[in-house]
N, C-alpha and C positions, 0 to 999 in steps of 0.2 A: 615266365616271360616277364621282362621288366621294360616299361616304357619310360624313356628318359626325355625330360624337357629341360632345356637350358643347360647351364654348367652344373657339374656335380662335384662334390667333394672327393678328392683323390686320397685314398688311404694308403699307408705304406705296406699294406698286405695285399697279396694276390687274391683276386676275387674268385679264383677257381680252387686253389689248394690251401689258401690261408697263410702261406709262408711270407715272411718279409722279403721285399725285393732284394736281390743280390746283384744290383746293377740297374739296367734299364727296365722300364715298364713298357708293355705292349698292349694295344687294343686288339681284341679279337671280335670279329663281327660275322653275322650270317643273316642274310635276308632271303625271303622267298616271296615272289609276287608283290614286292614292295613292302612286305611286312617284316619288321625287325624281329628275328627269332633269338638272336644272341648279341650282346654288346657288353663285353667284360674287359677290365684292365687286369692283365696277368703278368706273372714273372717270366723270366727267360725260359725256364724248363717247360712251363705250360704253353708258352709261345711256340717252342719247338714241336710240341705235340699237336697244337692247333695247325701248324703248317703241314705236318705230316698227314693230318686229316683233310687238308685242302681248304681250310677256312681262311677267310680274308684276315690279314694281319697288318698292323702298322706300328712303328715305334712311336711312343708318345713322350712328351717332356714330363719328367717326374721331379717334383721338388724334393723328393726323398732320395733320389739317386746319388746325390752328392754325399749323403751320410753313410752309404754302404761301401 
């Protein structure tokens, strides 16, 4: 588990599979009883899997998306 405070540096790599973003980046989150269990920035493929699993997802602005 990772606790995040303030802004964090956004890497051009997916925090789940490690691949470079091939387009947009997505935030995947999960909370239980107000406790953050998961908060990751992922690629499109991992985002699709997160949605299939029923996790909360949202598209985020990626400064690297323009380079892909």
